[in-house]
LOBAMI-700913 format. One record per residue (C-alpha): x, z, y; residue in one letter; residue number from 1. Coordinates in steps of 0.05 Angstrom, whole numbers, plus 5000, padded with zeros to 4 digits. Layout:
<nodes>
> X, Z, Y, a, NUM
...
</nodes>
This chain:
<nodes>
> 3861, 6769, 2231, m, 1
> 3907, 6830, 2235, s, 2
> 3905, 6879, 2289, r, 3
> 3946, 6839, 2341, d, 4
> 3968, 6875, 2402, h, 5
> 3927, 6850, 2461, q, 6
> 3937, 6857, 2532, s, 7
> 3909, 6818, 2589, s, 8
> 3882, 6764, 2541, g, 9
> 3947, 6754, 2504, y, 10
> 3950, 6766, 2432, v, 11
> 4015, 6784, 2400, f, 12
> 4023, 6744, 2329, p, 13
> 4036, 6808, 2287, m, 14
> 4085, 6793, 2230, p, 15
> 4055, 6809, 2162, g, 16
> 3983, 6790, 2183, s, 17
> 3968, 6752, 2117, a, 18
> 3995, 6816, 2076, l, 19
> 3950, 6863, 2116, v, 20
> 3893, 6820, 2110, n, 21
> 3898, 6818, 2035, a, 22
> 3904, 6892, 2030, w, 23
> 3842, 6906, 2075, r, 24
> 3799, 6861, 2024, e, 25
> 3822, 6913, 1970, g, 26
> 3883, 6902, 1930, y, 27
> 3869, 6926, 1859, t, 28
> 3910, 6927, 1792, l, 29
> 3872, 6860, 1769, a, 30
> 3896, 6825, 1836, k, 31
> 3965, 6845, 1826, l, 32
> 3960, 6818, 1758, k, 33
> 3940, 6752, 1783, r, 34
> 3995, 6754, 1834, d, 35
> 4047, 6766, 1785, v, 36
> 4023, 6712, 1733, m, 37
> 4025, 6660, 1797, a, 38
> 4093, 6687, 1819, g, 39
> 4120, 6677, 1748, l, 40
> 4095, 6605, 1747, t, 41
> 4120, 6587, 1813, i, 42
> 4186, 6618, 1804, g, 43
> 4200, 6578, 1739, v, 44
> 4183, 6515, 1781, v, 45
> 4224, 6538, 1845, a, 46
> 4288, 6541, 1805, v, 47
> 4296, 6468, 1786, p, 48
> 4269, 6445, 1850, l, 49
> 4314, 6492, 1892, s, 50
> 4373, 6472, 1857, m, 51
> 4360, 6396, 1862, a, 52
> 4341, 6397, 1937, l, 53
> 4403, 6438, 1958, a, 54
> 4444, 6386, 1926, i, 55
> 4408, 6328, 1952, a, 56
> 4423, 6361, 2028, t, 57
> 4495, 6361, 2009, g, 58
> 4507, 6432, 1991, v, 59
> 4522, 6469, 1924, p, 60
> 4459, 6488, 1885, p, 61
> 4463, 6558, 1892, q, 62
> 4447, 6559, 1966, h, 63
> 4379, 6530, 1949, g, 64
> 4369, 6584, 1899, l, 65
> 4386, 6635, 1953, y, 66
> 4343, 6605, 2001, t, 67
> 4277, 6611, 1952, a, 68
> 4303, 6684, 1941, i, 69
> 4312, 6710, 2010, v, 70
> 4271, 6663, 2059, a, 71
> 4216, 6661, 2003, g, 72
> 4207, 6737, 2007, a, 73
> 4217, 6748, 2078, v, 74
> 4168, 6694, 2100, i, 75
> 4115, 6714, 2052, a, 76
> 4118, 6788, 2076, l, 77
> 4119, 6769, 2151, t, 78
> 4077, 6707, 2155, g, 79
> 4009, 6687, 2171, g, 80
> 3989, 6651, 2110, s, 81
> 3968, 6688, 2043, r, 82
> 3983, 6629, 1992, f, 83
> 4049, 6596, 2024, n, 84
> 4104, 6591, 1979, i, 85
> 4167, 6577, 2022, s, 86
> 4239, 6554, 2003, g, 87
> 4279, 6487, 2006, p, 88
> 4231, 6427, 2013, t, 89
> 4244, 6353, 2010, a, 90
> 4223, 6342, 2082, a, 91
> 4287, 6373, 2108, f, 92
> 4339, 6330, 2070, v, 93
> 4342, 6273, 2120, v, 94
> 4354, 6325, 2180, i, 95
> 4404, 6373, 2140, l, 96
> 4444, 6317, 2103, f, 97
> 4474, 6295, 2165, p, 98
> 4488, 6365, 2193, i, 99
> 4529, 6380, 2133, v, 100
> 4563, 6317, 2137, a, 101
> 4584, 6327, 2210, n, 102
> 4589, 6406, 2210, h, 103
> 4592, 6428, 2144, g, 104
> 4556, 6485, 2105, l, 105
> 4571, 6534, 2161, g, 106
> 4544, 6486, 2215, g, 107
> 4478, 6480, 2175, l, 108
> 4470, 6557, 2170, l, 109
> 4478, 6565, 2242, i, 110
> 4434, 6510, 2262, a, 111
> 4380, 6540, 2213, t, 112
> 4391, 6611, 2249, f, 113
> 4374, 6572, 2316, m, 114
> 4316, 6538, 2291, a, 115
> 4287, 6605, 2267, g, 116
> 4298, 6634, 2335, a, 117
> 4258, 6573, 2364, i, 118
> 4201, 6582, 2316, l, 119
> 4194, 6657, 2331, v, 120
> 4191, 6639, 2407, a, 121
> 4139, 6586, 2391, l, 122
> 4094, 6632, 2349, g, 123
> 4101, 6685, 2407, i, 124
> 4083, 6633, 2455, s, 125
> 4020, 6619, 2412, r, 126
> 4034, 6547, 2401, l, 127
> 4008, 6545, 2328, g, 128
> 3953, 6505, 2344, s, 129
> 3994, 6449, 2372, l, 130
> 3996, 6419, 2302, i, 131
> 3933, 6384, 2312, q, 132
> 3960, 6339, 2369, y, 133
> 4007, 6310, 2322, v, 134
> 3975, 6243, 2303, p, 135
> 3964, 6229, 2228, y, 136
> 3997, 6162, 2229, p, 137
> 4063, 6196, 2259, v, 138
> 4060, 6250, 2201, i, 139
> 4047, 6197, 2145, l, 140
> 4101, 6151, 2176, g, 141
> 4156, 6199, 2177, f, 142
> 4137, 6230, 2107, t, 143
> 4136, 6168, 2076, a, 144
> 4206, 6145, 2109, g, 145
> 4237, 6214, 2086, i, 146
> 4212, 6200, 2015, g, 147
> 4249, 6133, 2021, v, 148
> 4311, 6164, 2047, v, 149
> 4312, 6221, 1993, i, 150
> 4301, 6168, 1937, a, 151
> 4365, 6127, 1966, l, 152
> 4407, 6189, 1968, l, 153
> 4393, 6202, 1891, q, 154
> 4413, 6132, 1871, l, 155
> 4493, 6145, 1860, p, 156
> 4478, 6202, 1813, d, 157
> 4422, 6167, 1778, f, 158
> 4465, 6107, 1766, l, 159
> 4526, 6144, 1752, g, 160
> 4563, 6110, 1809, l, 161
> 4635, 6134, 1826, s, 162
> 4669, 6138, 1890, g, 163
> 4607, 6135, 1936, v, 164
> 4610, 6181, 1996, e, 165
> 4545, 6176, 2031, l, 166
> 4539, 6190, 2104, g, 167
> 4481, 6195, 2156, d, 168
> 4470, 6122, 2162, s, 169
> 4420, 6092, 2116, t, 170
> 4443, 6021, 2121, l, 171
> 4519, 6041, 2112, k, 172
> 4494, 6081, 2053, n, 173
> 4459, 6017, 2022, l, 174
> 4521, 5977, 2032, m, 175
> 4564, 6032, 1993, l, 176
> 4517, 6037, 1938, i, 177
> 4513, 5962, 1933, g, 178
> 4591, 5957, 1933, q, 179
> 4599, 6010, 1873, s, 180
> 4546, 5979, 1829, l, 181
> 4599, 5953, 1786, s, 182
> 4617, 6030, 1765, t, 183
> 4550, 6046, 1739, l, 184
> 4547, 6089, 1678, s, 185
> 4496, 6072, 1620, p, 186
> 4506, 6142, 1597, a, 187
> 4479, 6168, 1667, e, 188
> 4425, 6123, 1670, i, 189
> 4400, 6135, 1601, s, 190
> 4398, 6214, 1617, v, 191
> 4362, 6198, 1683, g, 192
> 4314, 6152, 1652, l, 193
> 4297, 6202, 1598, i, 194
> 4284, 6257, 1651, t, 195
> 4247, 6210, 1692, l, 196
> 4199, 6187, 1636, v, 197
> 4190, 6262, 1617, t, 198
> 4172, 6279, 1688, l, 199
> 4116, 6225, 1685, l, 200
> 4085, 6236, 1619, i, 201
> 4088, 6309, 1614, w, 202
> 4034, 6323, 1669, p, 203
> 3982, 6282, 1635, r, 204
> 3984, 6325, 1573, l, 205
> 3953, 6384, 1612, n, 206
> 3996, 6444, 1590, t, 207
> 4012, 6503, 1629, p, 208
> 4087, 6490, 1624, v, 209
> 4116, 6461, 1687, p, 210
> 4140, 6385, 1687, a, 211
> 4205, 6401, 1721, p, 212
> 4224, 6458, 1674, l, 213
> 4208, 6407, 1608, v, 214
> 4236, 6344, 1648, g, 215
> 4307, 6378, 1663, l, 216
> 4306, 6412, 1592, t, 217
> 4299, 6345, 1558, v, 218
> 4350, 6314, 1603, g, 219
> 4399, 6369, 1591, t, 220
> 4387, 6357, 1514, l, 221
> 4398, 6289, 1521, a, 222
> 4463, 6304, 1555, a, 223
> 4485, 6349, 1500, a, 224
> 4468, 6297, 1443, l, 225
> 4516, 6243, 1481, l, 226
> 4569, 6294, 1489, l, 227
> 4565, 6307, 1412, l, 228
> 4578, 6227, 1409, g, 229
> 4641, 6237, 1456, g, 230
> 4601, 6214, 1519, v, 231
> 4604, 6268, 1577, e, 232
> 4559, 6261, 1636, v, 233
> 4565, 6295, 1706, d, 234
> 4530, 6364, 1708, t, 235
> 4525, 6419, 1756, i, 236
> 4582, 6460, 1720, a, 237
> 4625, 6397, 1726, s, 238
> 4613, 6379, 1795, r, 239
> 4611, 6446, 1830, f, 240
> 4658, 6506, 1831, n, 241
> 4657, 6573, 1866, w, 242
> 4699, 6632, 1887, e, 243
> 4671, 6701, 1901, f, 244
> 4709, 6770, 1910, q, 245
> 4770, 6745, 1877, g, 246
> 4733, 6711, 1813, e, 247
> 4723, 6639, 1804, s, 248
> 4685, 6594, 1757, g, 249
> 4647, 6529, 1759, s, 250
> 4570, 6516, 1760, g, 251
> 4528, 6569, 1797, i, 252
> 4560, 6638, 1810, p, 253
> 4521, 6692, 1768, p, 254
> 4513, 6740, 1828, f, 255
> 4456, 6764, 1871, a, 256
> 4463, 6732, 1944, p, 257
> 4505, 6777, 1985, s, 258
> 4507, 6787, 2062, f, 259
> 4561, 6737, 2103, n, 260
> 4557, 6715, 2167, a, 261
> 4542, 6641, 2173, p, 262
> 4603, 6623, 2212, w, 263
> 4646, 6648, 2160, h, 264
> 4629, 6586, 2118, f, 265
> 4670, 6527, 2123, s, 266
> 4653, 6467, 2170, g, 267
> 4664, 6393, 2153, a, 268
> 4739, 6397, 2154, d, 269
> 4736, 6458, 2101, g, 270
> 4754, 6512, 2148, t, 271
> 4715, 6570, 2173, p, 272
> 4672, 6552, 2236, l, 273
> 4692, 6575, 2309, e, 274
> 4632, 6592, 2348, i, 275
> 4635, 6562, 2416, n, 276
> 4591, 6527, 2471, f, 277
> 4608, 6456, 2443, a, 278
> 4587, 6472, 2378, l, 279
> 4521, 6502, 2396, i, 280
> 4507, 6446, 2443, q, 281
> 4519, 6398, 2383, d, 282
> 4475, 6440, 2336, l, 283
> 4415, 6446, 2387, l, 284
> 4380, 6383, 2376, g, 285
> 4386, 6386, 2301, p, 286
> 4356, 6456, 2311, a, 287
> 4299, 6433, 2351, l, 288
> 4283, 6378, 2300, a, 289
> 4288, 6429, 2240, i, 290
> 4238, 6481, 2283, a, 291
> 4193, 6418, 2297, l, 292
> 4184, 6396, 2222, l, 293
> 4186, 6466, 2197, a, 294
> 4128, 6480, 2243, a, 295
> 4090, 6419, 2219, i, 296
> 4104, 6429, 2151, e, 297
> 4089, 6502, 2146, s, 298
> 4022, 6496, 2187, l, 299
> 4002, 6434, 2150, l, 300
> 4010, 6475, 2084, c, 301
> 3974, 6530, 2108, a, 302
> 3915, 6486, 2129, v, 303
> 3911, 6454, 2059, v, 304
> 3915, 6522, 2028, a, 305
> 3858, 6548, 2073, d, 306
> 3816, 6486, 2049, g, 307
> 3832, 6506, 1973, l, 308
> 3813, 6581, 1980, t, 309
> 3760, 6581, 2042, r, 310
> 3807, 6628, 2076, t, 311
> 3835, 6625, 2144, r, 312
> 3912, 6633, 2164, h, 313
> 3942, 6659, 2232, n, 314
> 3984, 6600, 2252, p, 315
> 4021, 6637, 2306, n, 316
> 4041, 6696, 2259, a, 317
> 4060, 6639, 2210, e, 318
> 4108, 6610, 2258, l, 319
> 4138, 6682, 2267, v, 320
> 4145, 6691, 2195, g, 321
> 4178, 6623, 2185, q, 322
> 4222, 6638, 2241, g, 323
> 4244, 6706, 2219, l, 324
> 4258, 6683, 2150, g, 325
> 4304, 6624, 2176, n, 326
> 4343, 6676, 2218, m, 327
> 4357, 6721, 2160, v, 328
> 4369, 6671, 2104, v, 329
> 4431, 6643, 2135, p, 330
> 4464, 6712, 2125, f, 331
> 4454, 6708, 2053, f, 332
> 4481, 6637, 2041, g, 333
> 4412, 6606, 2046, g, 334
> 4393, 6541, 2081, i, 335
> 4333, 6515, 2118, t, 336
> 4265, 6542, 2088, a, 337
> 4193, 6524, 2101, t, 338
> 4130, 6525, 2066, a, 339
> 4125, 6477, 2004, a, 340
> 4058, 6442, 1993, l, 341
> 4064, 6431, 1919, a, 342
> 4088, 6500, 1903, r, 343
> 4032, 6524, 1949, t, 344
> 3980, 6490, 1914, a, 345
> 4010, 6509, 1846, t, 346
> 4011, 6582, 1867, n, 347
> 3934, 6576, 1887, i, 348
> 3918, 6542, 1817, k, 349
> 3956, 6597, 1782, s, 350
> 3904, 6650, 1812, g, 351
> 3947, 6683, 1866, a, 352
> 3912, 6731, 1910, f, 353
> 3962, 6755, 1965, s, 354
> 4034, 6742, 1986, p, 355
> 4055, 6785, 1933, v, 356
> 4057, 6726, 1888, a, 357
> 4112, 6691, 1932, a, 358
> 4149, 6760, 1932, v, 359
> 4146, 6758, 1852, v, 360
> 4169, 6682, 1854, h, 361
> 4233, 6703, 1888, s, 362
> 4246, 6756, 1840, v, 363
> 4242, 6706, 1784, v, 364
> 4289, 6662, 1820, v, 365
> 4339, 6722, 1833, l, 366
> 4334, 6738, 1754, l, 367
> 4346, 6669, 1739, a, 368
> 4413, 6666, 1784, v, 369
> 4441, 6731, 1753, v, 370
> 4422, 6717, 1678, v, 371
> 4420, 6639, 1672, l, 372
> 4475, 6615, 1720, a, 373
> 4515, 6590, 1659, g, 374
> 4455, 6559, 1625, v, 375
> 4435, 6520, 1696, l, 376
> 4506, 6493, 1702, g, 377
> 4493, 6448, 1640, y, 378
> 4436, 6413, 1676, v, 379
> 4458, 6339, 1682, p, 380
> 4466, 6306, 1755, m, 381
> 4427, 6243, 1736, a, 382
> 4367, 6290, 1709, a, 383
> 4363, 6325, 1780, l, 384
> 4363, 6255, 1811, a, 385
> 4306, 6238, 1770, a, 386
> 4270, 6305, 1791, l, 387
> 4281, 6283, 1862, l, 388
> 4255, 6211, 1851, f, 389
> 4188, 6242, 1834, i, 390
> 4190, 6293, 1895, i, 391
> 4204, 6233, 1940, a, 392
> 4148, 6189, 1912, w, 393
> 4098, 6248, 1920, n, 394
> 4125, 6256, 1988, m, 395
> 4116, 6189, 2008, s, 396
> 4043, 6189, 1995, e, 397
> 4040, 6114, 1977, a, 398
> 3970, 6106, 1965, r, 399
> 3952, 6136, 2036, h, 400
> 4005, 6095, 2066, f, 401
> 3976, 6030, 2035, v, 402
> 3901, 6052, 2050, h, 403
> 3922, 6064, 2123, t, 404
> 3959, 5999, 2131, l, 405
> 3890, 5966, 2105, k, 406
> 3838, 6007, 2138, s, 407
> 3867, 6033, 2206, a, 408
> 3861, 6000, 2273, p, 409
> 3915, 5953, 2291, a, 410
> 3946, 6006, 2344, s, 411
> 3953, 6063, 2287, d, 412
> 3979, 6015, 2237, v, 413
> 4041, 5996, 2285, w, 414
> 4048, 6071, 2301, v, 415
> 4051, 6082, 2224, l, 416
> 4099, 6026, 2212, v, 417
> 4146, 6044, 2270, i, 418
> 4149, 6113, 2251, c, 419
> 4166, 6093, 2183, f, 420
> 4219, 6046, 2197, a, 421
> 4256, 6090, 2253, l, 422
> 4254, 6147, 2199, t, 423
> 4292, 6101, 2145, v, 424
> 4338, 6067, 2191, v, 425
> 4354, 6122, 2242, f, 426
> 4326, 6192, 2233, d, 427
> 4264, 6238, 2236, m, 428
> 4273, 6265, 2305, v, 429
> 4275, 6191, 2338, i, 430
> 4211, 6174, 2295, a, 431
> 4169, 6233, 2312, v, 432
> 4185, 6228, 2388, a, 433
> 4177, 6153, 2389, v, 434
> 4109, 6162, 2349, g, 435
> 4078, 6212, 2388, i, 436
> 4102, 6177, 2454, g, 437
> 4065, 6112, 2426, l, 438
> 4004, 6149, 2402, a, 439
> 3998, 6184, 2470, a, 440
> 4003, 6116, 2502, a, 441
> 3951, 6085, 2460, l, 442
> 3906, 6145, 2471, f, 443
> 3914, 6145, 2548, i, 444
> 3896, 6068, 2542, r, 445
> 3835, 6077, 2499, r, 446
> 3813, 6134, 2551, m, 447
> 3824, 6090, 2605, a, 448
> 3779, 6040, 2576, q, 449
> 3720, 6087, 2570, l, 450
> 3724, 6100, 2645, t, 451
> 3687, 6045, 2692, h, 452
> 3653, 6042, 2759, t, 453
> 3594, 5998, 2771, q, 454
> 3546, 5986, 2831, r, 455
> 3470, 6004, 2821, l, 456
> 3416, 5969, 2855, a, 457
> 3375, 6032, 2849, s, 458
> 3379, 6095, 2809, p, 459
> 3339, 6111, 2750, d, 460
> 3310, 6171, 2778, s, 461
> 3266, 6133, 2830, g, 462
> 3304, 6147, 2897, e, 463
> 3305, 6086, 2944, h, 464
> 3366, 6083, 2988, f, 465
> 3372, 6038, 3048, p, 466
> 3407, 5970, 3049, p, 467
> 3460, 5999, 3086, e, 468
> 3477, 6049, 3029, v, 469
> 3519, 6027, 2973, a, 470
> 3510, 6071, 2910, l, 471
> 3568, 6069, 2857, y, 472
> 3565, 6105, 2788, k, 473
> 3628, 6129, 2760, i, 474
> 3631, 6142, 2682, s, 475
> 3683, 6175, 2643, g, 476
> 3745, 6217, 2657, p, 477
> 3787, 6208, 2720, l, 478
> 3862, 6214, 2706, f, 479
> 3925, 6183, 2720, f, 480
> 3906, 6123, 2666, g, 481
> 3839, 6105, 2693, a, 482
> 3831, 6132, 2767, a, 483
> 3866, 6072, 2804, e, 484
> 3826, 6022, 2763, k, 485
> 3761, 6058, 2780, a, 486
> 3775, 6065, 2853, i, 487
> 3796, 6001, 2865, a, 488
> 3728, 5972, 2851, t, 489
> 3701, 6015, 2909, l, 490
> 3750, 5984, 2955, r, 491
> 3711, 5917, 2955, v, 492
> 3644, 5932, 2996, i, 493
> 3601, 5890, 3042, d, 494
> 3611, 5896, 3117, h, 495
> 3536, 5919, 3125, s, 496
> 3549, 5982, 3083, v, 497
> 3553, 6040, 3123, r, 498
> 3552, 6093, 3072, v, 499
> 3581, 6099, 3006, v, 500
> 3547, 6148, 2953, v, 501
> 3586, 6161, 2888, l, 502
> 3544, 6186, 2829, d, 503
> 3599, 6227, 2791, m, 504
> 3550, 6263, 2742, r, 505
> 3582, 6227, 2679, d, 506
> 3658, 6249, 2705, v, 507
> 3678, 6302, 2659, p, 508
> 3745, 6316, 2689, s, 509
> 3789, 6291, 2743, l, 510
> 3867, 6305, 2751, d, 511
> 3916, 6307, 2816, t, 512
> 3926, 6225, 2810, t, 513
> 3847, 6222, 2815, a, 514
> 3844, 6267, 2874, m, 515
> 3901, 6231, 2910, v, 516
> 3864, 6161, 2898, a, 517
> 3794, 6196, 2926, l, 518
> 3834, 6219, 2985, d, 519
> 3861, 6154, 3001, t, 520
> 3795, 6121, 2989, l, 521
> 3767, 6174, 3039, r, 522
> 3818, 6152, 3092, h, 523
> 3801, 6081, 3083, e, 524
> 3729, 6085, 3087, l, 525
> 3734, 6129, 3150, r, 526
> 3776, 6073, 3183, e, 527
> 3722, 6031, 3173, q, 528
> 3673, 6078, 3199, d, 529
> 3636, 6083, 3130, v, 530
> 3610, 6149, 3102, g, 531
> 3629, 6178, 3038, l, 532
> 3583, 6220, 2993, m, 533
> 3600, 6253, 2924, f, 534
> 3542, 6266, 2882, v, 535
> 3534, 6317, 2818, g, 536
> 3605, 6342, 2817, l, 537
> 3609, 6410, 2775, p, 538
> 3630, 6471, 2816, p, 539
> 3699, 6471, 2790, r, 540
> 3710, 6402, 2808, m, 541
> 3678, 6411, 2877, a, 542
> 3730, 6463, 2890, l, 543
> 3786, 6420, 2864, k, 544
> 3770, 6362, 2914, i, 545
> 3767, 6418, 2968, k, 546
> 3831, 6448, 2955, r, 547
> 3865, 6379, 2958, a, 548
> 3836, 6369, 3029, g, 549
> 3778, 6330, 3015, i, 550
> 3724, 6373, 3054, q, 551
> 3657, 6363, 3085, r, 552
> 3654, 6325, 3153, v, 553
> 3588, 6323, 3188, a, 554
> 3564, 6246, 3180, g, 555
> 3621, 6226, 3144, k, 556
> 3640, 6263, 3081, l, 557
> 3593, 6307, 3036, a, 558
> 3580, 6337, 2966, v, 559
> 3511, 6342, 2942, v, 560
> 3483, 6363, 2879, s, 561
> 3434, 6303, 2865, n, 562
> 3412, 6238, 2886, l, 563
> 3345, 6259, 2918, a, 564
> 3394, 6299, 2967, h, 565
> 3436, 6245, 2977, a, 566
> 3381, 6197, 2999, e, 567
> 3357, 6245, 3051, r, 568
> 3426, 6259, 3075, m, 569
> 3442, 6183, 3077, a, 570
> 3384, 6166, 3121, r, 571
> 3400, 6222, 3169, r, 572
> 3471, 6193, 3177, w, 573
> 3441, 6126, 3189, l, 574
> 3397, 6149, 3238, s, 575
</nodes>
C-alpha cells in the first residue's frame, strides 16, 4: 500500500498507489520491456472491442476508442490495481443504451461525469470493501442477463435487418426484430457467420495473434469479396459520419481526442443539451447505477488479478482512480469506463508488471485512431455484431449459471433466476436492488433460525438451582429477525418460578430490537414479582443493556459472570 495520509485512524486512498508500489519494487529496463509488449498486445485487442462496445451502446465507434485512450491511461496512473485494463465494457451496455436513447450522447457523457464523482466519493469514504457483500447469485444473475441483452441488441446488424430502431425495452425490441425478419440480408448473415466461426476456431490454434483482430480481418475480407461481386454490406464507414473543425468524412475521424465540454454534445433530439436541475435529476439514477456497476466490475477484476499474480490491490484507491477516469473522459468525448476482466487477464498473461502496460495500451489505440482510421471504416457491422456475440457469451458465464442452478440451495437459485429475469425484462438497477434485498432477507431468515432458547433442567457445570429458579439458555445472535422469537419462549413460565436466569454466554451480539425485547421482558417479570438474571454477557454487551436502561435492581435484576455466581445470588433472592 502507498503512503496514504493518515489522521485519527482515517487512511486517505492516495491516487496512483499501484504505480508507486510497482516503482518501489524496482522498475528496471527489463520490466519496462515487459510492460511495452503487454501494452502492444492489449492495444491491438482493445481497438476492435472499443469500437464494437461503443456501437452496442448506441454511439459512434470513435467514442469507444477515446474511452480506451483517455480513461485507460488516467485510471492506470491514478488507480489502486497494477494490472487492471480499463475502457468500455460489455456490462455497461444495458445501462448506457437507454441513456443514449433518452438523452443522447451528451446525456451519457454528463451521467458518466456524475458517476465518476460518486466513485471518488465511495473511494474516499473507504467503501471499497463493500463488494464482498454483494452475493454471488446476484452478480451471476445480472451478468448473465446482460449477456442476453447484448446479444439481442446485435441481432439487427448480424441479420442485416432494415428499419429497426431499438429502444430500452427488451420485449418491445423482440417484437421489432420479429416484425423485421422479412428484411434479413443473406450477405450480412454470411459475413457475420464467417466472422463468428473464425472467432470460435482461432483461439484453439494457440497463436499469439488476438482472435478479435483475426476475426474482424476475415470478416472485412469477406465483405470486400462480396463487394467485388456487386453486393454491398453495411460497414462503419457507411453507417457513421463525422464533422470536426470544418472537416467532415465517414467512418472514424483520424484525429486524437480533443477537449470538448460534455454538454456541447447533442441530446436525444440532436441539439446541444441545456444543463438544468431537471436533467441532473433525470440522470442521477442512471449515474448511481453506472457507479455501482463500475465499482463491482473494477473491484472484481482487481481481485481476479490479485489471484493470478499474488499481489494485493488497494480497493479504495482503485475506486478513486476509476472515478477520476470517468470524470475526465467525458471532456474528451469518451463514454463510461471500468476495468475489463478479459483484457486484464490478457495483460497479465502477456507479462505486464505495472500500470505502464495500460498506458502503452492507450497509446496503441491512439495510434490506431490517427493512422488507421480509414482502414477501420471498412469493418462490417455484421462482423462487429459477431464479436459482440462472443463477448455476450463469455459474459453470461453459462457454465457457472447452469452449475449454480443444479447445485445451489433453492433460495440462491431463486435469487439467481429473479436477478436474471429482471435484468433481461427491465434493467440491471432493478435486478441488483431486488437481488440484494432478497439475498439479505434470506440471510436474515437463516440467521434467525440459528437463534433459539431452551429451558435447561440443570447446567452442565454442576450447579444446582432451586426448583423456584428457571434456567434458560439463549444461543445465537439476538437481532431484529430473531429477538422476538427467542424472548417469546421466556414469557411462558410456571407460577412457581420466582427467578429467571438467562445463560447468554453463546450470544455473540444483540441489537436495539433485542434490547427493547429484553426491557419488555424485564417489566413483565417485575409485574409478576419474578427476578431476572443475565449470565455471561461480555462487558461491551453488559454496557449496552445498561445504557438501554436495564440496570441492576437489588433482588430483582442482576448481571453476573458465571452460573456459580448466579446460583448463589438466586438463593439469596429466594431467602
